[in-house]
VEXKE-882616 format. One line per field, with one value per residue (C-alpha): x, z, y. Coordinates in Angstrom, 1 decimal, padded with zeros to 4 digits. Layout:
N
X <- c(X,...)
Z <- c(Z,...)
Y <- c(Y,...)
//
This chain:
347
X <- c(006.0,007.8,007.9,005.1,006.4,006.9,003.6,001.7,003.5,003.4,000.0,-001.7,-003.5,-006.6,-007.0,-003.3,-003.3,-006.4,-004.7,-001.7,-003.8,-002.8,-006.1,-008.1,-005.7,-006.0,-009.7,-010.1,-008.0,-009.6,-013.1,-013.0,-011.8,-014.0,-014.4,-012.1,-009.4,-009.5,-009.4,-006.4,-004.4,-005.4,-004.2,-001.1,000.2,-001.3,-003.3,-005.5,-002.4,-002.1,000.9,001.3,-000.4,001.1,-000.3,-001.0,-003.1,-005.1,-005.6,-007.1,-009.5,-010.7,-010.4,-007.8,-004.3,-001.3,-000.6,-004.1,-003.8,-000.6,-002.3,-005.2,-002.7,-000.7,-003.8,-005.4,-002.3,-002.3,-005.9,-005.1,-002.3,-004.6,-006.9,-007.2,-007.4,-004.3,-001.9,-004.0,-004.6,-000.8,000.4,000.6,002.2,004.8,005.6,006.0,008.2,010.4,010.7,011.6,014.3,015.8,015.8,017.7,020.4,018.4,018.3,016.0,015.7,012.3,011.0,012.1,010.3,007.2,007.3,007.5,004.6,002.5,003.1,002.1,-001.3,-001.9,-001.1,-003.6,-006.2,-005.5,-004.3,-000.6,-000.8,001.4,-000.5,-003.7,-004.4,-005.2,-002.1,000.2,-002.7,-003.3,000.4,000.9,-002.1,-000.6,002.9,001.7,-000.4,002.3,004.7,002.2,001.8,005.6,006.5,003.7,002.4,005.3,008.0,008.7,009.2,011.7,014.4,014.5,018.0,017.7,020.2,022.9,026.1,026.0,022.4,019.1,016.3,016.0,014.4,016.3,015.6,015.2,018.7,020.3,023.7,024.4,028.2,028.6,026.6,028.7,031.9,030.6,029.3,032.6,034.6,032.1,032.1,035.9,036.4,033.7,035.4,038.7,037.0,035.3,032.7,029.1,028.4,025.4,023.7,025.5,028.8,028.2,027.2,030.4,032.4,030.8,031.4,035.1,035.4,037.3,034.6,031.9,033.9,034.1,030.4,028.9,027.0,025.3,024.2,023.0,019.8,019.9,016.1,016.2,012.4,011.2,009.4,010.3,006.7,006.7,009.9,008.3,006.4,007.5,008.2,011.5,013.9,016.0,015.2,013.0,015.1,018.3,016.8,015.3,018.6,020.7,018.4,021.1,023.5,020.6,019.3,022.7,022.6,019.2,020.2,023.6,023.0,025.8,024.9,022.2,020.9,020.3,017.5,019.3,019.9,023.6,024.9,027.3,028.0,024.9,026.7,028.0,026.6,025.8,023.7,021.9,022.3,021.5,022.2,020.8,024.4,024.6,021.3,022.5,025.7,023.8,021.3,023.9,026.2,023.3,022.0,025.4,024.9,024.6,021.2,019.6,019.3,015.5,015.7,018.0,015.5,012.7,014.6,015.4,011.7,010.7,013.2,012.0,015.1,013.1,010.2,012.2,011.3,014.2,013.9,015.4,017.0,018.7,019.9,021.4,023.3,024.8,025.9,027.6,029.4,030.8,033.7,032.7,030.2,031.0,028.8,028.3,025.5,023.1,021.8,023.1,025.7,027.7,030.3,033.9,035.0,033.5,036.1,038.8,037.2)
Z <- c(-049.1,-052.5,-053.7,-051.4,-050.9,-054.5,-055.5,-053.0,-054.0,-057.8,-058.2,-055.3,-054.3,-052.4,-050.2,-049.1,-048.6,-046.4,-044.3,-044.0,-042.9,-039.3,-038.5,-039.7,-038.0,-034.6,-034.8,-035.6,-032.8,-030.3,-031.1,-028.3,-025.6,-023.2,-023.8,-020.8,-022.1,-025.6,-024.1,-021.9,-024.8,-027.2,-024.7,-023.6,-027.2,-028.9,-031.3,-032.3,-033.3,-030.0,-027.6,-025.4,-022.1,-018.7,-016.4,-013.9,-016.3,-017.5,-013.9,-013.1,-016.0,-015.0,-011.3,-011.0,-009.5,-011.8,-010.9,-011.8,-015.2,-015.8,-014.9,-017.3,-020.0,-019.6,-019.3,-022.4,-024.5,-023.2,-024.1,-027.7,-027.9,-027.1,-030.1,-032.5,-035.4,-034.4,-036.6,-039.7,-038.8,-038.6,-041.4,-044.2,-041.9,-040.7,-044.2,-045.5,-042.5,-043.1,-046.8,-046.0,-043.6,-046.1,-048.7,-046.3,-045.2,-042.3,-040.4,-040.4,-038.2,-036.6,-037.6,-041.2,-041.2,-039.8,-042.5,-045.3,-043.9,-043.3,-046.8,-048.4,-046.8,-047.2,-050.9,-051.3,-049.4,-051.6,-048.5,-049.3,-050.2,-047.8,-048.4,-047.0,-043.6,-042.3,-043.7,-040.6,-038.4,-040.6,-040.8,-037.0,-036.4,-038.7,-037.3,-033.8,-034.6,-036.5,-033.6,-031.2,-033.4,-033.7,-030.1,-028.4,-030.8,-033.2,-030.6,-030.8,-034.5,-034.8,-032.5,-031.4,-031.1,-028.2,-026.3,-028.9,-028.9,-032.7,-033.8,-033.3,-032.2,-035.0,-036.0,-037.2,-038.3,-035.5,-034.2,-037.1,-036.8,-037.3,-036.9,-040.5,-040.0,-036.9,-038.8,-041.6,-039.2,-037.4,-040.7,-042.2,-039.3,-039.0,-042.6,-042.4,-039.3,-041.2,-044.2,-041.9,-044.5,-045.3,-048.3,-050.6,-050.6,-053.8,-052.4,-049.2,-051.1,-053.1,-049.9,-048.4,-051.4,-051.3,-047.7,-047.1,-044.6,-047.3,-049.8,-047.1,-046.1,-049.5,-049.9,-046.4,-047.2,-050.8,-051.3,-054.0,-054.6,-054.9,-055.0,-056.8,-054.3,-055.9,-055.7,-051.9,-051.7,-054.0,-051.0,-049.7,-046.3,-047.9,-048.7,-051.4,-054.9,-054.9,-057.3,-055.5,-052.2,-053.9,-055.7,-052.5,-049.8,-047.7,-047.5,-047.2,-044.3,-042.7,-043.1,-041.4,-038.5,-037.5,-034.4,-035.0,-038.7,-039.8,-042.9,-042.9,-044.4,-047.7,-048.0,-047.0,-044.5,-041.6,-037.9,-035.9,-033.7,-036.7,-037.0,-040.7,-039.7,-036.7,-036.8,-033.4,-033.8,-036.3,-037.6,-038.3,-040.2,-042.3,-043.2,-044.2,-046.3,-048.2,-048.7,-050.3,-052.3,-054.2,-054.8,-052.8,-051.3,-049.8,-046.0,-046.3,-048.6,-046.2,-043.3,-045.5,-046.6,-043.0,-042.1,-045.1,-044.3,-040.7,-039.0,-035.7,-034.4,-034.0,-036.6,-038.2,-038.0,-041.0,-038.8,-036.7,-039.8,-041.1,-037.9,-038.0,-041.6,-040.7,-037.7,-039.0,-041.4,-043.1,-045.1,-047.6,-048.9,-052.7,-053.2,-051.3,-048.5,-050.4,-049.0,-050.1,-048.5,-048.3,-049.3,-052.8,-053.5,-053.3,-055.7)
Y <- c(052.8,053.3,056.9,057.8,061.3,062.1,060.5,062.7,065.9,065.4,063.6,065.4,062.2,063.4,060.4,060.3,064.1,063.9,061.3,063.6,066.6,067.4,069.0,066.0,063.5,065.2,065.7,062.0,060.7,063.2,062.0,059.4,061.9,063.8,067.5,068.4,066.0,067.6,071.1,070.3,068.8,071.6,074.3,072.4,071.9,075.0,072.8,075.8,077.8,079.6,079.6,076.5,077.2,076.3,073.6,076.4,078.5,075.5,074.4,077.8,077.6,074.1,074.6,071.9,071.6,071.7,068.0,067.0,068.7,066.8,063.6,064.2,065.2,061.9,059.8,061.3,060.6,057.0,056.7,057.8,055.4,052.5,053.3,050.4,052.8,054.8,052.9,053.5,057.2,057.8,055.5,058.0,060.6,058.1,057.1,060.6,061.7,058.6,059.4,063.0,062.0,059.6,062.3,064.6,062.3,060.8,064.1,067.2,070.3,069.9,073.3,072.7,069.4,071.0,073.7,071.1,069.0,072.1,073.6,070.3,070.5,074.2,074.0,071.2,073.2,076.3,078.2,078.6,082.3,084.1,087.3,085.7,087.1,083.7,082.2,082.5,081.2,078.2,077.5,077.6,075.3,072.7,073.1,072.7,069.7,068.0,068.7,067.1,064.0,063.7,064.2,062.3,059.7,058.9,059.2,055.5,055.7,058.6,060.0,063.6,065.3,067.7,069.8,069.2,071.3,071.2,071.2,072.9,070.5,067.9,064.7,061.6,058.1,055.7,054.6,056.4,057.9,061.6,061.4,062.4,065.5,066.3,066.0,068.2,070.8,071.2,071.4,073.9,076.2,076.1,077.1,079.8,081.2,081.5,083.1,085.6,086.6,085.8,083.5,083.0,079.6,078.5,079.6,077.7,074.6,074.7,075.2,072.0,069.9,070.8,069.6,066.3,065.2,065.7,063.5,060.8,060.9,061.9,058.6,059.1,062.7,062.5,060.5,057.7,058.2,062.0,062.6,065.8,067.9,071.3,072.4,072.3,074.5,077.1,078.4,081.8,080.1,078.9,081.7,080.0,078.9,075.8,073.8,074.6,073.3,070.2,069.3,069.7,068.3,066.6,069.6,072.1,070.1,070.4,074.2,074.3,072.1,073.7,075.7,078.2,078.8,081.2,083.0,086.7,088.7,088.9,085.2,085.1,082.6,083.1,082.5,083.2,085.8,087.8,091.4,090.8,087.8,089.3,093.1,094.6,098.3,100.8,101.1,097.3,097.5,100.6,098.8,095.6,097.5,099.5,096.4,094.5,097.4,097.6,101.3,104.6,105.4,108.4,108.2,108.2,105.2,103.4,104.0,102.8,099.6,098.8,099.0,097.0,094.2,094.0,092.9,093.3,095.2,098.5,101.2,103.1,106.9,108.8,111.4,108.7,106.9,110.2,110.9,107.4,107.9,111.2,109.9,106.5,106.7,103.5,105.6,108.3,111.1,110.7,113.4,115.5,113.1,110.1,107.7,104.7,102.4,103.7,100.2,100.7,103.3,100.7,098.3)
//
């Protein structure tokens, strides 16, 4: 399907977008199922945006054994696969996923792919406003439904990369090789380890392009078609600049897929176990907030910023923040209740 992805995104073709809508697709293929079959699949795969339910819990609701629920689940999926209209129902989705994979070097982290597909539909439905209270719910419904369609009905068309030492759960083109991604990931992590510092997305892109393994595999990573789907990446789901992501799809896909690489709340990349990537203590959070502010802050401002950033569900108490600032020699008092980093004095 030539330029299907770009045509759908740029021209917002209603007919194709309707056929890409995960809610409509699932509702259509579920129409021939009995009510109990629909309910079991909906609960098992969280198709209404809820968490996936266990066989045991569903069995209790329907007064069935766990094994009987499993049998109904498997039989229902087989029934769907026998539908004469299934190929037509999934044709647009299959084509778009194929195009997305080719645009990203043949390989996409599953969650990243689900985000892209979901945003395409939410934007078309006018529901892409992240401030809308229903936004997260709608997003999760679409992601769970796209995940179900991928894993259960399109599993013969695409390969799932599971339990990899290098990558998060990802989707790749059928029988496609990802050796080039493995070579790049090893080299990238090795260089990053030696640098021992976080990098911005632009800095990380430059680092990758200077790797020998990138120069060897560049033609496999960079798409020759380079479809413009910038409008999709403008969603607040995606942290980085939309044009930056669109213009570097293959490498950006690598960043998303690498298991030991992660982006922190300020947009910087590093090893997943680094304190600046996943701050665990209140002191870690203080340091990260100050470093990214670039200027001294009052301890109450630091506490407020920690809570605004939402590193986790723990609230920062100003008094606790103040105590940490006093006790750690990485911080220096610059005014009444105001602290900066001692490192700044040496620059």
